[in-house]
Each structure stands twice: as structure tokens, then as C-alpha cells.
C-alpha positions as CSV (number, residue, x, y, z in Angstrom):
1,M,34.8,-27.0,-45.6
2,A,35.4,-24.8,-48.6
3,L,34.5,-27.6,-51.0
4,E,31.3,-28.4,-49.1
5,V,30.3,-24.8,-49.2
6,I,30.8,-24.7,-52.9
7,R,28.5,-27.8,-53.2
8,I,25.8,-26.3,-50.9
9,E,25.9,-22.9,-52.6
10,K,25.9,-24.6,-56.1
11,I,28.7,-22.3,-57.2
12,P,29.8,-23.1,-60.8
13,V,33.3,-24.5,-61.1
14,E,34.4,-21.7,-63.4
15,A,33.3,-19.1,-60.7
16,V,35.5,-20.5,-58.0
17,T,39.1,-19.4,-57.1
18,L,40.8,-21.0,-54.1
19,L,43.4,-18.9,-52.4
20,I,45.9,-21.3,-50.8
21,S,48.7,-20.8,-48.3
22,R,50.9,-22.7,-45.8
23,N,51.8,-25.4,-48.3
24,F,48.2,-26.6,-48.5
25,L,47.2,-28.4,-51.7
26,P,43.6,-29.0,-53.0
27,P,42.6,-32.6,-53.4
28,D,42.6,-32.3,-57.2
29,D,42.6,-29.7,-60.0
30,T,38.9,-29.2,-60.3
31,Y,39.0,-25.6,-59.1
32,Q,41.5,-22.9,-60.0
33,A,43.9,-22.6,-57.0
34,I,46.2,-19.7,-56.6
35,P,48.9,-19.4,-53.9
36,L,48.3,-16.2,-51.8
37,P,51.3,-13.9,-52.5
38,F,50.7,-11.9,-49.3
39,S,50.8,-13.0,-45.7
40,H,49.5,-12.0,-42.3
41,Y,51.8,-14.2,-40.1
42,P,54.6,-14.3,-39.3
43,I,55.1,-11.3,-41.4
44,D,52.2,-8.9,-42.2
45,S,52.5,-7.8,-45.8
46,F,50.5,-4.7,-44.9
47,A,52.0,-3.7,-41.5
48,V,51.6,0.0,-40.8
49,Q,54.7,2.1,-41.6
50,I,56.0,5.5,-40.6
51,T,56.9,6.0,-44.2
52,F,53.2,5.7,-44.9
53,W,53.3,6.5,-48.7
54,K,55.1,3.2,-49.2
55,S,51.8,1.4,-48.2
56,W,50.0,3.2,-51.0
57,K,52.0,1.2,-53.6
58,K,51.4,-2.0,-51.7
59,V,47.7,-1.5,-51.7
60,R,47.7,-0.7,-55.4
61,E,49.7,-3.9,-56.1
62,F,47.1,-5.8,-54.0
63,D,44.2,-4.3,-55.9
64,Q,45.8,-5.1,-59.2
65,W,46.4,-8.7,-58.1
66,L,42.8,-9.0,-56.9
67,E,41.4,-7.5,-60.1
68,K,43.5,-9.9,-62.1
69,I,42.3,-13.1,-60.4
70,T,38.7,-12.0,-60.4
71,Q,38.9,-10.8,-64.0
72,Q,37.6,-7.4,-62.8
73,Q,34.3,-9.0,-62.0
74,P,32.3,-8.6,-58.7
75,F,33.1,-11.3,-56.2
76,V,32.0,-12.8,-52.9
77,L,34.6,-13.7,-50.3
78,Y,34.5,-16.8,-48.1
79,A,37.0,-16.5,-45.3
80,A,37.9,-18.3,-42.0
81,H,38.1,-15.0,-40.0
82,A,38.5,-11.3,-40.3
83,Y,41.6,-10.7,-38.4
84,S,44.1,-10.2,-41.2
85,S,44.9,-7.1,-43.3
86,I,44.2,-9.2,-46.4
87,F,40.6,-9.7,-45.3
88,H,40.2,-6.0,-44.7
89,L,41.6,-5.1,-48.1
90,M,39.4,-7.6,-49.9
91,V,36.0,-6.7,-48.3
92,T,36.6,-3.0,-48.7
93,H,37.4,-3.3,-52.4
94,P,34.6,-1.8,-54.6
95,M,34.1,-5.2,-56.4
96,C,33.4,-7.2,-53.2
97,Q,29.7,-7.9,-52.9
98,G,29.9,-9.4,-49.4
99,Y,31.5,-12.1,-47.4
100,Y,30.8,-15.3,-45.5
101,Y,32.7,-16.9,-42.7
102,I,33.5,-20.6,-43.1
103,E,34.7,-22.7,-40.2
104,E,38.4,-23.5,-40.1
105,G,39.6,-24.7,-36.7
106,L,39.1,-23.7,-33.1
107,V,38.8,-20.0,-33.9
108,A,35.2,-20.6,-35.0
109,Y,34.4,-21.5,-31.4
110,R,36.1,-18.5,-29.9
111,P,33.8,-16.8,-27.3
112,P,32.3,-13.5,-28.6
113,A,33.9,-11.7,-25.6
114,D,37.3,-12.6,-27.2
115,W,36.5,-11.6,-30.8
116,D,37.7,-8.1,-30.6
117,I,41.4,-7.4,-30.2
118,Q,41.5,-3.9,-28.9
119,K,44.9,-2.2,-28.4
120,P,45.4,0.7,-26.1
121,F,44.2,4.0,-27.7
122,N,47.1,5.7,-29.4
123,P,46.2,8.8,-31.5
124,L,49.5,8.5,-33.5
125,R,48.8,4.9,-34.4
126,S,45.3,5.7,-35.5
127,V,46.6,8.6,-37.7
128,L,49.3,6.4,-39.1
129,Y,46.8,3.7,-40.1
130,Y,44.7,6.3,-41.8
131,L,47.7,7.7,-43.6
132,N,48.8,4.2,-44.7
133,F,45.4,2.7,-45.7
134,G,42.6,5.3,-45.4
135,Q,39.5,3.2,-44.5
136,R,40.8,0.0,-46.2
137,N,42.7,-1.4,-43.3
138,L,41.7,-0.5,-39.7
139,P,43.9,-0.7,-36.6
140,N,41.5,-2.5,-34.3
141,R,40.5,-6.0,-35.3
142,S,37.7,-8.5,-34.7
143,F,37.9,-12.1,-35.6
144,F,34.3,-12.1,-36.8
145,T,33.2,-8.5,-37.5
146,T,29.9,-7.9,-39.2
147,K,30.4,-4.1,-39.4
148,L,33.0,-4.1,-42.2
149,G,31.7,-4.3,-45.7
150,R,28.6,-6.5,-46.2
151,Y,28.3,-9.6,-43.9
152,L,26.2,-12.3,-45.5
153,G,26.4,-15.3,-43.2
154,A,28.5,-18.2,-41.9
155,F,28.9,-21.9,-42.4
156,G,29.8,-24.1,-39.4
157,V,30.3,-27.7,-38.5
158,S,28.0,-27.7,-35.5
159,Q,25.5,-25.5,-33.7
160,H,28.3,-24.4,-31.4
161,S,30.1,-22.7,-34.3
162,F,30.4,-18.9,-34.5
163,P,28.3,-18.1,-31.4
164,T,26.0,-15.1,-31.8
165,L,26.6,-14.7,-35.6
166,T,23.4,-14.5,-37.6
167,N,22.5,-16.5,-40.6
168,L,24.5,-19.6,-39.5
169,Q,24.2,-22.7,-41.7
170,V,25.2,-25.9,-40.0
171,V,26.7,-28.3,-42.6
172,G,28.1,-31.0,-40.4
173,L,31.4,-32.7,-41.0
174,P,32.3,-31.9,-44.6
175,F,34.8,-34.7,-44.9
176,P,34.1,-37.7,-47.1
177,K,35.1,-41.1,-46.0
178,I,38.1,-42.7,-47.7
179,E,38.8,-46.3,-48.5
180,A,42.5,-46.8,-47.7
181,E,44.5,-50.0,-47.6
182,E,46.7,-48.5,-45.0
183,K,45.5,-49.1,-41.4
184,Y,45.6,-46.3,-38.9
185,Q,45.8,-47.4,-35.2
186,C,46.7,-43.9,-33.9
187,V,47.9,-40.5,-35.2
188,I,50.1,-38.1,-33.2
189,V,49.3,-34.5,-34.3
190,H,52.2,-32.2,-33.7
191,D,50.7,-28.8,-32.8
192,N,52.8,-25.9,-33.9
193,I,53.8,-25.1,-30.3
194,Y,57.4,-26.3,-30.4
195,D,58.5,-23.0,-32.1
196,H,56.3,-20.8,-29.8
197,H,55.6,-19.8,-26.2
198,G,59.2,-19.9,-25.2
199,L,59.4,-23.7,-25.2
200,T,62.7,-25.5,-25.0
201,P,63.1,-28.5,-27.3
202,D,63.5,-30.7,-24.2
203,T,60.1,-29.6,-22.8
204,Y,58.2,-30.5,-26.0
205,L,60.0,-33.8,-26.5
206,R,59.2,-34.7,-22.9
207,W,55.5,-34.2,-23.7
208,I,55.8,-36.3,-26.9
209,D,57.5,-39.0,-24.8
210,V,54.3,-39.2,-22.7
211,I,52.2,-39.7,-25.8
212,V,54.5,-42.3,-27.4
213,T,54.6,-44.2,-24.1
214,D,50.8,-44.3,-23.9
215,A,50.6,-45.5,-27.6
216,L,53.0,-48.3,-27.0
217,K,51.3,-49.2,-23.7
218,R,48.0,-49.6,-25.7
219,G,49.8,-52.1,-27.9
220,F,49.9,-50.0,-31.1
221,T,52.3,-51.5,-33.6
222,G,51.9,-48.8,-36.2
223,I,52.1,-45.1,-35.3
224,H,51.3,-42.3,-37.7
225,Q,52.3,-38.7,-37.1
226,K,51.5,-35.4,-38.8
227,F,53.3,-32.1,-38.6
228,H,51.8,-28.6,-38.6
229,P,52.1,-26.9,-42.0
230,A,54.0,-24.1,-40.4
231,Q,56.4,-26.3,-38.4
232,G,59.9,-25.0,-38.6
233,Q,62.4,-27.3,-40.4
234,A,64.8,-27.5,-37.5
235,S,62.1,-28.5,-35.0
236,L,60.6,-30.9,-37.5
237,Q,63.9,-32.7,-37.8
238,A,64.5,-32.8,-34.1
239,I,61.0,-34.3,-33.4
240,E,61.4,-36.8,-36.3
241,A,64.7,-38.0,-34.9
242,F,63.3,-38.3,-31.4
243,M,60.3,-40.3,-32.6
244,Q,62.4,-42.7,-34.6
245,Q,64.6,-43.3,-31.6
246,K,61.6,-43.8,-29.3
247,V,59.7,-46.3,-31.4
248,A,62.7,-48.2,-32.7
249,G,62.1,-52.0,-32.5
250,K,58.6,-51.4,-30.9
251,A,56.4,-50.0,-33.7
252,S,56.6,-48.7,-37.2
253,L,56.5,-44.9,-37.7
254,H,54.8,-43.2,-40.7
255,T,54.6,-39.5,-41.4
256,L,51.5,-38.1,-43.1
257,G,51.8,-35.5,-45.9
258,A,50.6,-32.0,-45.6
259,S,47.4,-32.7,-47.6
260,D,46.5,-36.0,-45.8
261,S,43.2,-35.4,-43.9
262,I,43.1,-36.6,-40.3
263,E,39.4,-35.8,-40.3
264,Q,38.8,-38.2,-43.2
265,I,41.0,-40.9,-41.5
266,S,38.9,-40.4,-38.3
267,L,35.6,-40.8,-40.2
268,S,36.9,-43.9,-42.0
269,Q,38.8,-45.9,-39.3
270,R,38.4,-44.0,-36.0
271,P,42.0,-44.3,-34.8
272,V,43.1,-42.8,-31.5
273,I,44.1,-39.2,-32.1
274,Y,46.8,-37.6,-29.9
275,V,46.9,-33.8,-29.6
276,C,47.8,-30.9,-27.5
277,I,45.2,-28.3,-28.3
278,S,44.8,-28.8,-32.1
279,S,41.5,-28.2,-33.8
280,V,42.1,-31.6,-35.4
281,G,41.1,-33.1,-32.0
282,L,37.8,-31.4,-32.1
283,Y,36.9,-32.7,-35.5
284,A,38.3,-36.2,-34.7
285,H,36.0,-36.3,-31.7
286,L,33.0,-35.3,-33.8
287,A,34.0,-38.0,-36.2
288,G,33.9,-40.7,-33.5
289,S,37.6,-41.1,-32.6
290,E,38.9,-41.2,-29.1
291,V,41.0,-38.0,-28.5
292,V,43.9,-38.1,-26.1
293,S,45.5,-34.8,-25.1
294,I,48.6,-33.6,-23.2
295,Y,46.9,-30.3,-22.6
296,K,47.0,-30.6,-18.8
297,I,50.7,-31.5,-18.8
298,C,51.3,-28.4,-21.0
299,C,49.5,-26.2,-18.5
300,Q,51.5,-27.8,-15.6
301,D,54.9,-27.1,-17.2
302,Q,54.0,-23.9,-19.1
303,P,51.2,-21.9,-17.3
304,V,50.8,-19.8,-20.5
305,F,48.7,-22.7,-21.9
306,Q,46.1,-22.1,-19.3
307,D,45.1,-19.0,-21.2
308,F,43.9,-21.2,-24.1
309,G,41.4,-23.2,-22.1
310,H,38.5,-20.8,-22.3
311,L,38.9,-20.8,-26.1
312,L,38.0,-24.4,-26.4
313,P,34.4,-25.5,-26.4
314,S,33.2,-27.3,-23.3
315,F,31.5,-30.1,-25.3
316,Y,34.9,-31.0,-26.6
317,L,36.9,-30.6,-23.4
318,E,34.5,-32.8,-21.5
319,N,35.1,-35.7,-24.0
320,V,38.9,-35.8,-24.1
321,T,41.2,-38.3,-22.4
322,Y,43.9,-36.4,-20.6
323,L,47.4,-37.8,-20.1
324,S,49.6,-37.1,-17.1
325,Y,53.2,-37.9,-16.2
326,P,53.7,-41.5,-15.1
327,S,54.5,-40.5,-11.5
328,Q,51.0,-38.9,-11.2
329,T,47.7,-40.5,-10.6
């Protein structure tokens, strides 16, 4: 999406800096790309501290880094959401002339009622935030605030993106088709849920077993899989070993790289895409692929997943094939 926005806005190559994280790599070296040296999750580089004066140094270091990559020139920020401390520090910097939101995943379809993350009022917490950051980093967060700094607009894939935000530009699917010799019959997308929500390895692998069984039942002889960029190494190895054992002698197994685009593959060859709740499924659906989900199985085994249902747009949920355990109808 970022590259499509650059094209639409006609931003000169020399004026673009891509901030990258989670092992993502740009498709080429056209634009300057800089790894983000700060993080929001799993560790917040700008978490509030009792020893509040230590945050002053962190903010100074952040501002120095920002002024270095912008060459001390005014800048406009394009971001996926406003939830992180990094966003707050950027848009409250004197050189920031404003910001746009650009669609990245299901968060762009989050209902407005769920944008604000309000924590119980705690006077001490509010004072601590002020002592740590002044007005640069506020304690209460909104995914898509328009009240912080200067909001300029948003770029979305569909008319359902960023509900209620003003100045929305719908750009459609920003993924070019690719001509690939490799044939994709199906792709299994491993959501980053194995390491979260209190799952045991056996639970997740049981869900993957349902997916692989369906793929083999459909007669697929080649199965591709893709791991989440934040997938833990131990869980990745466990899933890989399980997949190899499950398809042995029945189908070939191929693992996609971190920068391989399932959206582009969907546009080009329309393979079946297997997901749990990944945003990849949404874009694969918009690209014309059949999307098969284990979401209902997840809800059955782990009720916490039911809380995610209202965050998914209805036009997507109504067009997904849902798997169930073999004993169920």
C-alpha cells in the first residue's frame, strides 16, 4: 500500500523514507529504507517509568534520530495506525506537517466504537505520563485519532476501510500481478496465534491438521505455507516439523519467504488460501481467491477468539468457507 500511495501522491523518490520492521524487506532498493530502531510490541521503547527523567533522554535520542533521517526538513507521516508511542512522538514533533493513515491489515476495518483504548482513570498514571513525556506521548490511545497533531486523510483498499474517517481515498488492491513459473494450488497462512492466547502446541497443531486434511482431500499435490514475521523460532520449527510429517508422501511442501506477497499470488493465480483470522484472507478474498478459515474451530476450542469476530468486516465473514472437525457436520 505504501508504494501505491507514493505513486498516487506523486512523491519524488528522493523525498521518501520507508521505516521498516519485523524483518520486512522492500521489493527493491528504489527508496531509502531504514530499520526502525524503536519498538512498540512486544517491548515498548517508550514505556512510562517511575524514574521519569530517564524518558527525557529517550525522547531526545528519538528526536535526534528523526531529525537525522529527515535531514532536519519538515515531513509528512504515513502510518497504519496511531496506537504506538512512536506515532505520538512523530506527529508531535515540530517538523511534522501532518499525517495520513494507510491501510495495513484488519485494523483498518476496526469499528469506531473500538478505536479508543481507555484505561481506568488513575491520577498517578496521568501525572507519570506527563512527567515522562509532557504532551508528546499521551496515556490514552486511539487507533485512528484525528485530534493529535494535524490529520490529513486516509488511503484504503475499499469503501469499508477506516469507517467514519474523513478524506478517505479508495485506491483498490495495490498489488501488481506477478508472472511466476511456480504454480500455487493453496497457501496455508500461519497466523501469529501459536505464541499467544494461552494456546498449547497440541491445540494449534490440531487446527493445522484440519487444514492439511482439507487440502489433501481437495487433491492438492503442492502445498505452500507462510509464517507470520513475528513467529517465534521454537514454534516455527514445531509447525514446520509437523507439516513435513503430515504431507510426507502425499504432497510437496514449500515455505514462502517473509517478503513473498500472498496478495500478489492471489491476484495472479487465485489459489485457495487457508487462514485463521489473518488480514491476508481479506485481501485474498478481494483478489478473487477462495478463503478457507478455521476461525469457528478456534472459537470452539478457545472462546477468547470469539472476541475477535466483531473486528472482522461482515462482507468478508460472509464469503469465507469455514472448516469444522471431521466428526461434525
